[in-house]
Each structure stands twice: as structure tokens, then as C-alpha cells.
C-alpha positions as CSV (number, residue, x, y, z in Angstrom):
1,M,2.7,-4.4,9.7
2,S,5.8,-4.1,7.5
3,I,8.5,-6.8,7.5
4,Q,11.5,-6.9,5.2
5,R,14.0,-9.7,5.0
6,F,17.5,-9.6,3.5
7,H,19.8,-12.5,2.6
8,I,17.1,-15.1,3.2
9,G,18.3,-18.7,3.8
10,P,16.6,-22.0,4.5
11,R,17.1,-21.5,8.3
12,M,17.3,-17.8,8.8
13,S,17.5,-14.3,7.3
14,Q,20.7,-12.3,7.9
15,V,18.6,-9.1,8.4
16,V,15.0,-8.6,9.3
17,V,13.4,-5.1,9.4
18,H,10.1,-4.7,11.3
19,N,8.7,-1.2,11.2
20,D,11.7,0.9,12.3
21,T,13.7,-1.8,14.0
22,V,16.5,-3.8,12.3
23,Y,17.5,-7.2,13.6
24,L,20.7,-8.9,12.5
25,A,21.4,-12.6,12.8
26,G,24.6,-13.5,14.7
27,Q,27.6,-12.6,12.6
28,V,30.9,-14.6,12.5
29,A,34.1,-13.9,10.7
30,D,34.2,-14.6,6.9
31,Q,37.9,-15.4,7.1
32,P,38.3,-17.0,10.6
33,T,41.8,-16.5,12.1
34,P,43.1,-17.7,15.4
35,D,42.9,-14.1,16.6
36,V,39.7,-12.8,18.4
37,E,40.5,-9.1,17.7
38,N,40.9,-9.8,14.0
39,Q,37.7,-11.9,13.9
40,T,35.9,-9.1,15.8
41,R,37.0,-6.5,13.3
42,Q,35.8,-8.6,10.4
43,I,32.4,-9.1,12.1
44,L,32.0,-5.4,12.8
45,A,32.7,-4.5,9.1
46,Q,30.0,-7.0,8.2
47,I,27.6,-5.4,10.6
48,D,28.4,-2.0,9.1
49,S,27.5,-3.4,5.7
50,L,24.3,-5.1,6.7
51,L,23.1,-2.1,8.7
52,A,23.7,0.1,5.7
53,E,21.8,-2.2,3.4
54,A,18.9,-2.0,5.9
55,G,19.0,1.8,5.9
56,T,20.7,2.5,9.2
57,D,24.1,2.5,10.9
58,K,26.0,1.8,14.1
59,T,25.0,5.2,15.6
60,K,21.5,3.7,15.9
61,L,22.4,0.5,17.7
62,L,20.0,-0.4,20.5
63,S,21.6,-3.6,21.7
64,A,24.4,-6.1,21.1
65,T,25.0,-9.6,22.3
66,I,28.5,-10.9,22.0
67,Y,29.4,-14.6,22.3
68,L,33.0,-15.5,23.1
69,V,34.3,-19.1,23.0
70,D,36.8,-18.0,25.8
71,I,35.9,-15.2,28.1
72,A,39.6,-14.7,28.7
73,T,39.6,-13.0,25.2
74,F,37.2,-10.3,26.4
75,G,40.0,-7.6,26.4
76,A,41.1,-8.4,22.8
77,M,37.4,-8.3,21.6
78,N,36.9,-5.0,23.4
79,K,40.0,-3.5,21.7
80,A,38.3,-4.0,18.4
81,W,34.8,-3.0,19.7
82,D,36.0,0.2,21.4
83,S,37.7,1.5,18.2
84,W,34.5,0.8,16.2
85,V,31.5,1.7,18.4
86,A,30.2,5.2,18.0
87,A,31.1,7.3,21.0
88,G,28.0,8.6,22.7
89,N,25.8,6.1,20.9
90,T,26.9,2.9,22.6
91,P,24.1,0.2,22.8
92,A,23.0,-1.9,25.7
93,R,25.3,-4.9,25.6
94,A,25.8,-8.4,27.0
95,T,28.9,-10.5,26.5
96,V,28.8,-14.2,27.3
97,E,31.0,-17.3,27.0
98,A,29.5,-19.9,24.7
99,A,30.3,-22.7,22.4
100,L,29.8,-21.6,18.8
101,A,28.7,-23.4,15.7
102,A,32.2,-24.3,14.4
103,P,35.6,-24.5,16.2
104,E,37.2,-21.9,13.9
105,Y,34.8,-19.2,15.2
106,L,36.0,-17.4,18.3
107,V,33.4,-14.7,18.5
108,E,29.8,-14.1,17.3
109,I,28.0,-10.8,17.5
110,Q,24.2,-10.1,17.1
111,V,22.8,-6.6,17.1
112,I,19.5,-4.7,17.0
113,A,19.3,-1.2,15.6
114,A,16.7,1.5,15.0
115,K,16.3,2.9,11.5
């Protein structure tokens, strides 16, 4: 059984690779702004970078879970998501309204991808 971990912290790893599956921790914006679309774009860029580090990319996404502080911002988040996601390779996805770890975070995205 092969397990690799990247960006290991005291509570979690940002990336875990088990065999040919890549699991990303929930990602939030590095520079939180009061704009869900902008935060989503930042997060998606982070996801691109972490997936590349693990040897894969967004065309191999299997699933995504998106957490929004306010479900009324669903359209703004989708605007960023739709321009990023690989056409024909969209993952299974769930979007839920949830309180996040800090008030400046408006969106958090967690993905699983194949290698």
C-alpha cells in the first residue's frame, strides 16, 4: 500500500496520495476578499498547483465538495467554477451552505482526483 503526503501539518496534510487517487484538503483563499467569485478563482488556482504537485490535473477530477457561507452566492461561485472546470471532464459535485473556520472565508473547496 503506497501513501504519500504533501504539506504535512500538525492536524492535516494538504494532499494525500493513495495508490492512484489524490485527496486534497479543503482549500480556502490565500488572500480572502469580500467577493465569492474572486475567492473561488484563488482556490481553483491553488487546486491546480496542488494537483500538479501530486502528478495529476483537473481533467482527472473525480469529485468536488464546495462549501459556501451563503448559498445565495452559488451563481457567483459557479461563474468562476464554470470558466475553470475542464469541459467533458466535470466531476461529481456537491455544494452546501456551511459555516467555515473563519469569517473572512466565503467558500471552501475539497476535491478528489485520479492520477
